[in-house]
N, CA, C and O of each residue as an XYZ file, in Angstrom:
408
protein
N      -1.081     40.712    -17.009
C      -0.783     39.837    -15.901
C       0.713     39.934    -15.669
O       1.500     39.928    -16.616
N       1.099     40.024    -14.411
C       2.561     40.111    -14.064
C       3.259     38.760    -14.408
O       2.656     37.693    -14.290
N       4.463     38.836    -14.808
C       5.196     37.595    -15.211
C       5.295     36.703    -14.019
O       5.257     35.483    -14.173
N       5.427     37.278    -12.766
C       5.455     36.458    -11.521
C       4.198     35.689    -11.209
O       4.209     34.679    -10.505
N       3.142     36.185    -11.739
C       1.783     35.680    -11.436
C       1.533     34.471    -12.315
O       0.854     33.541    -11.879
N       2.056     34.441    -13.543
C       1.695     33.463    -14.560
C       1.973     32.026    -14.094
O       1.102     31.184    -14.316
N       3.072     31.676    -13.488
C       3.240     30.266    -13.121
C       2.175     29.836    -12.076
O       1.693     28.706    -12.145
N       1.808     30.685    -11.135
C       0.834     30.357    -10.120
C      -0.522     30.170    -10.754
O      -1.234     29.233    -10.392
N      -0.915     31.031    -11.696
C      -2.198     30.977    -12.277
C      -2.213     29.721    -13.185
O      -3.220     29.012    -13.209
N      -1.129     29.430    -13.926
C      -1.101     28.254    -14.840
C      -1.254     27.001    -14.005
O      -2.014     26.102    -14.364
N      -0.522     26.931    -12.868
C      -0.689     25.725    -12.028
C      -2.063     25.581    -11.390
O      -2.569     24.466    -11.258
N      -2.689     26.720    -10.982
C      -3.981     26.703    -10.409
C      -5.014     26.104    -11.470
O      -5.859     25.275    -11.133
N      -4.897     26.549    -12.685
C      -5.731     25.968    -13.736
C      -5.495     24.515    -14.040
O      -6.430     23.758    -14.303
N      -4.214     24.124    -14.002
C      -3.875     22.703    -14.214
C      -4.389     21.845    -13.062
O      -4.883     20.743    -13.298
N      -4.286     22.320    -11.831
C      -4.822     21.577    -10.708
C      -6.338     21.437    -10.796
O      -6.879     20.375    -10.484
N      -7.050     22.526    -11.228
C      -8.525     22.398    -11.426
C      -8.840     21.429    -12.522
O      -9.799     20.671    -12.379
N      -8.080     21.394    -13.644
C      -8.299     20.430    -14.669
C      -8.078     18.978    -14.191
O      -8.842     18.074    -14.530
N      -7.040     18.791    -13.417
C      -6.761     17.595    -12.784
C      -7.937     17.084    -11.908
O      -8.312     15.914    -11.971
N      -8.473     17.955    -11.132
C      -9.618     17.609    -10.274
C     -10.765     17.122    -11.102
O     -11.465     16.177    -10.738
N     -10.956     17.797    -12.252
C     -12.144     17.305    -13.129
C     -11.837     15.961    -13.683
O     -12.747     15.145    -13.830
N     -10.601     15.681    -14.001
C     -10.272     14.340    -14.507
C     -10.467     13.240    -13.430
O     -11.007     12.163    -13.685
N     -10.000     13.578    -12.235
C     -10.070     12.660    -11.155
C     -11.516     12.413    -10.742
O     -11.880     11.324    -10.298
N     -12.318     13.443    -10.898
C     -13.808     13.399    -10.570
C     -14.408     12.254    -11.483
O     -15.213     11.448    -11.018
N     -14.013     12.215    -12.722
C     -14.508     11.161    -13.569
C     -14.185      9.760    -13.092
O     -14.911      8.801    -13.359
N     -13.088      9.672    -12.388
C     -12.706      8.363    -11.795
C     -13.249      8.160    -10.384
O     -12.894      7.189     -9.714
N     -14.091      9.054     -9.941
C     -14.777      8.931     -8.677
C     -13.859      8.833     -7.507
O     -14.219      8.194     -6.519
N     -12.702      9.421     -7.549
C     -11.721      9.484     -6.515
C     -11.916     10.779     -5.740
O     -11.144     11.725     -5.895
N     -12.964     10.818     -4.896
C     -13.433     12.066     -4.384
C     -12.366     12.718     -3.389
O     -12.297     13.946     -3.326
N     -11.610     11.984     -2.683
C     -10.558     12.546     -1.821
C      -9.539     13.310     -2.569
O      -9.024     14.336     -2.124
N      -9.228     12.722     -3.857
C      -8.248     13.394     -4.674
C      -8.849     14.616     -5.328
O      -8.140     15.591     -5.577
N     -10.064     14.589     -5.595
C     -10.771     15.764     -6.159
C     -10.702     16.876     -5.174
O     -10.361     17.988     -5.577
N     -11.002     16.675     -3.875
C     -10.967     17.677     -2.874
C      -9.515     18.252     -2.760
O      -9.343     19.463     -2.629
N      -8.503     17.392     -2.809
C      -7.155     17.817     -2.723
C      -6.803     18.750     -3.859
O      -6.260     19.827     -3.616
N      -7.108     18.355     -5.149
C      -6.708     19.200     -6.247
C      -7.587     20.484     -6.348
O      -7.096     21.501     -6.838
N      -8.800     20.466     -5.924
C      -9.565     21.653     -5.822
C      -8.976     22.654     -4.844
O      -8.823     23.844     -5.120
N      -8.634     22.057     -3.602
C      -8.021     22.961     -2.603
C      -6.745     23.577     -3.151
O      -6.494     24.772     -2.996
N      -5.941     22.734     -3.795
C      -4.675     23.252     -4.422
C      -4.930     24.306     -5.425
O      -4.255     25.335     -5.437
N      -5.916     24.074     -6.295
C      -6.243     25.072     -7.344
C      -6.725     26.402     -6.689
O      -6.327     27.467     -7.160
N      -7.536     26.381     -5.659
C      -7.955     27.594     -4.998
C      -6.774     28.306     -4.307
O      -6.617     29.524     -4.392
N      -5.985     27.524     -3.649
C      -4.772     28.074     -2.934
C      -3.871     28.776     -3.902
O      -3.448     29.899     -3.630
N      -3.554     28.167     -5.022
C      -2.627     28.725     -5.981
C      -3.290     29.940     -6.660
O      -2.628     30.943     -6.926
N      -4.662     29.833     -6.949
C      -5.327     30.957     -7.586
C      -5.276     32.189     -6.646
O      -5.033     33.312     -7.089
N      -5.510     31.949     -5.351
C      -5.500     33.030     -4.376
C      -4.063     33.660     -4.249
O      -3.907     34.867     -4.067
N      -3.080     32.816     -4.350
C      -1.670     33.299     -4.335
C      -1.353     34.085     -5.621
O      -0.652     35.096     -5.580
N      -1.849     33.635     -6.697
C      -1.740     34.411     -7.935
C      -2.355     35.767     -7.846
O      -1.776     36.764     -8.278
N      -3.506     35.800     -7.296
C      -4.161     37.137     -7.034
C      -3.340     38.025     -6.126
O      -3.142     39.212     -6.387
N      -2.868     37.416     -5.048
C      -2.077     38.205     -4.123
C      -0.857     38.786     -4.820
O      -0.534     39.953     -4.597
N      -0.167     38.015     -5.657
C       0.984     38.441     -6.378
C       0.612     39.482     -7.321
O       1.352     40.452     -7.485
N      -0.535     39.345     -7.984
C      -1.008     40.298     -8.991
C      -1.405     41.695     -8.297
O      -1.230     42.765     -8.880
N      -1.925     41.604     -7.072
C      -2.322     42.771     -6.329
C      -1.142     43.520     -5.767
O      -1.078     44.748     -5.817
N      -0.185     42.742     -5.217
C       0.842     43.362     -4.443
C       2.219     43.372     -5.019
O       3.114     44.081     -4.559
N       2.371     42.559     -6.049
C       3.756     42.511     -6.697
C       4.788     41.788     -5.933
O       5.965     41.890     -6.278
N       4.437     41.048     -4.898
C       5.373     40.204     -4.088
C       4.745     38.810     -3.953
O       3.548     38.600     -4.152
N       5.641     37.870     -3.601
C       5.143     36.448     -3.361
C       4.133     36.492     -2.231
O       4.174     37.340     -1.340
N       3.224     35.532     -2.316
C       2.251     35.387     -1.275
C       2.843     34.696     -0.080
O       3.902     34.086     -0.231
N       2.239     34.736      1.127
C       2.718     34.036      2.273
C       2.782     32.514      2.040
O       1.974     31.959      1.296
N       3.716     31.878      2.662
C       3.821     30.429      2.546
C       2.851     29.800      3.559
O       3.214     29.501      4.696
N       1.607     29.612      3.102
C       0.538     29.081      3.970
C      -0.405     28.275      3.086
O      -0.496     28.498      1.879
N      -1.096     27.343      3.706
C      -2.119     26.660      2.978
C      -3.491     27.089      3.534
O      -4.502     26.496      3.158
N      -3.553     28.067      4.388
C      -4.767     28.540      4.958
C      -5.549     29.420      4.044
O      -5.246     30.597      3.844
N      -6.609     28.788      3.471
C      -7.366     29.475      2.452
C      -8.079     30.765      2.926
O      -8.156     31.774      2.225
N      -8.601     30.653      4.193
C      -9.244     31.711      4.820
C      -8.265     32.924      4.991
O      -8.626     34.079      4.764
N      -7.127     32.620      5.365
C      -6.114     33.710      5.587
C      -5.771     34.390      4.164
O      -5.715     35.611      4.023
N      -5.564     33.533      3.204
C      -5.282     34.032      1.859
C      -6.471     34.863      1.332
O      -6.282     35.923      0.736
N      -7.637     34.386      1.552
C      -8.845     35.138      1.174
C      -8.907     36.518      1.747
O      -9.192     37.499      1.061
N      -8.627     36.568      3.042
C      -8.612     37.862      3.744
C      -7.555     38.777      3.174
O      -7.755     39.984      3.032
N      -6.422     38.175      2.851
C      -5.267     39.015      2.317
C      -5.644     39.671      0.967
O      -5.238     40.794      0.667
N      -6.442     38.919      0.159
C      -6.796     39.490     -1.190
C      -8.127     40.200     -1.183
O      -8.633     40.607     -2.228
N      -8.719     40.356      0.061
C      -9.986     41.037      0.220
C     -11.153     40.319     -0.472
O     -11.992     40.967     -1.098
N     -11.209     39.002     -0.364
C     -12.282     38.159     -0.966
C     -13.598     38.580     -0.374
O     -13.634     38.854      0.826
N     -14.684     38.655     -1.114
C     -15.966     38.949     -0.489
C     -16.458     37.884      0.449
O     -16.071     36.722      0.331
N     -17.297     38.258      1.369
C     -17.797     37.398      2.378
C     -18.393     36.037      1.851
O     -18.276     34.991      2.490
N     -19.021     36.125      0.676
C     -19.615     34.844      0.121
C     -18.472     33.953     -0.261
O     -18.625     32.735     -0.166
N     -17.346     34.454     -0.683
C     -16.199     33.589     -1.062
C     -15.542     33.139      0.259
O     -15.099     31.993      0.336
N     -15.464     33.947      1.249
C     -14.896     33.532      2.558
C     -15.595     32.297      3.130
O     -14.955     31.428      3.722
N     -16.916     32.231      2.947
C     -17.673     31.085      3.437
C     -17.282     29.804      2.685
O     -17.141     28.741      3.289
N     -17.106     29.923      1.332
C     -16.690     28.811      0.602
C     -15.259     28.374      0.967
O     -14.990     27.174      1.022
N     -14.337     29.318      1.215
C     -12.994     29.013      1.565
C     -12.986     28.310      2.924
O     -12.169     27.409      3.118
N     -13.819     28.662      3.839
C     -13.892     28.032      5.105
C     -14.344     26.526      4.960
O     -13.895     25.638      5.684
N     -15.216     26.331      4.023
C     -15.740     24.992      3.853
C     -14.678     24.139      3.189
O     -14.620     22.946      3.486
N     -13.844     24.654      2.321
C     -12.845     23.900      1.558
C     -11.490     23.819      2.302
O     -10.685     22.935      2.010
N     -11.245     24.690      3.214
C     -10.009     24.734      3.882
C      -9.519     23.430      4.578
O      -8.330     23.117      4.518
N     -10.433     22.672      5.236
C      -9.982     21.446      5.852
C      -9.556     20.352      4.882
O      -8.943     19.375      5.311
N      -9.847     20.473      3.628
C      -9.438     19.471      2.657
C      -7.961     19.247      2.597
O      -7.539     18.127      2.310
N      -7.151     20.237      2.850
C      -5.728     20.122      2.828
C      -5.187     19.064      3.758
O      -4.460     18.151      3.366
N      -5.588     19.234      5.051
C      -5.182     18.293      6.098
C      -5.857     16.942      5.923
O      -5.219     15.904      6.098
N      -7.115     16.943      5.586
C      -7.843     15.652      5.544
C      -7.298     14.715      4.395
O      -7.285     13.489      4.510
N      -6.880     15.345      3.354
C      -6.487     14.454      2.198
C      -4.946     14.253      2.259
O      -4.458     13.283      1.679
N      -4.172     15.116      2.925
C      -2.782     14.976      2.967
C      -2.382     13.981      4.113
O      -1.381     13.276      3.993
N      -3.129     13.940      5.152
C      -2.826     13.127      6.296
C      -3.952     12.108      6.497
O      -4.905     12.449      7.197
N      -3.928     10.858      5.934
C      -4.991      9.939      6.052
C      -5.465      9.591      7.448
O      -6.634      9.247      7.623
N      -4.597      9.668      8.450
C      -5.072      9.386      9.752
C      -6.049     10.429     10.312
O      -6.749     10.161     11.288
N      -6.092     11.559      9.724
C      -7.052     12.568     10.147
C      -8.504     12.150      9.753
O      -9.463     12.504     10.438
N      -8.637     11.393      8.641
C      -9.881     10.963      8.167
C     -10.307      9.742      9.058
O     -11.447      9.659      9.514
N      -9.407      8.868      9.268
C      -9.729      7.622      9.948
C      -9.822      7.691     11.438
O     -10.437      6.826     12.062
N      -9.211      8.726     12.044
C      -9.122      8.816     13.498
C     -10.554      8.683     14.126
O     -10.679      7.917     15.081
N     -11.562      9.322     13.693
C     -12.863      9.180     14.332
C     -13.385      7.699     14.199
O     -14.077      7.201     15.086
N     -13.043      7.041     13.106
C     -13.489      5.688     12.866
C     -12.771      4.787     13.788
O     -13.373      3.834     14.281
N     -11.467      5.025     14.072
C     -10.706      4.145     14.935
C     -11.134      4.277     16.417
O     -11.065      3.330     17.200
N     -11.561      5.455     16.738
C     -11.897      5.678     18.166
C     -13.247      5.045     18.549
O     -13.563      4.947     19.735
N     -14.061      4.607     17.537
C     -15.323      3.993     17.837
C     -15.263      2.493     17.919
O     -16.270      1.830     18.169
N     -14.092      1.967     17.711
C     -13.895      0.497     17.757
C     -13.765     -0.103     19.148
O     -13.599     -1.315     19.285
């Protein structure tokens, strides 16, 4: 493994472990955040490993998946997980539909 890859891979694994801990506490919004972060950092680690340069500064999992040539089955999962970044980072994105029905 490239030395530049190691911090990204280490943090991806730590984020996944944190998601598992938070899952025990039934904080599902936080689980989705940490899983999204784990996948993002894992994809960036793979990008660095493949290309030897830093990955693009993006949170778009589908874009990162295309960049590392992820198989179509993985792309489907990335598309499902991708919205977690915005939905958990910006609480008004979750509540907006609820507020509009009042």
